[in-house]
N, C-alpha and C positions, 0 to 999 in steps of 0.2 A: 330530935330524931323521931320520926313518925313510925308507928308500928301498925302492921296490917292486922285486921281482925283475925282471930284464930281460924274462923271458918274459911277465909280466903287462903290462908296458909295451907290448911288441910286440903282445900280444893286444888291448890297448886301441886301439892305432893301427889294427890290422886291422879291428876292430869299427867304429871311426869311419869308415874308408874304405868299408866295406860299407853303413853307414847313409847316407853321402853319396851313394853310387851309387843306393841305393834311393830316396832323395829325388829325385834327378834323374829316375829312371824314372817315379816318381809324378807329377812335374811334367809330363813328356811325356804321360802318360796323361790328366791333367787337361786339358791343352791340346787333346788329340785329342777328348776327350769334349765340351768346350766348342765346338769347331769342328763336331762332328757335331750337337750340339744346335742350333747356329745354322743349319746347313744344313737340318735337319729343320723348324725353325720357318719358314724361308724357303719351303721346299717346301709346307708346310701353308698358308701365307699365299697362295702363288700358286695352289694348288688351290682355295682359297676364292674367289679373284677370277676363276677360270676360265682363267688364263694357263697356258701350257705350262711345265713345270718347267725350270729352267735347267740346263745341263750335259749333258743327255741321259742315256743309259744309261751307267753306269760299269762 
């Protein structure tokens, strides 16, 4: 059974950690974009109906 050098194992662990962090950030971005899309759709629907936009100026 061959064994990887410790540095390669450490590098793999570090890469896995970075990928995990990147996936978490991408998930947060996806959630933010979905929330923004929902808010824009709601504002568009309200403007079509002639209602004032909810939330006022941000």
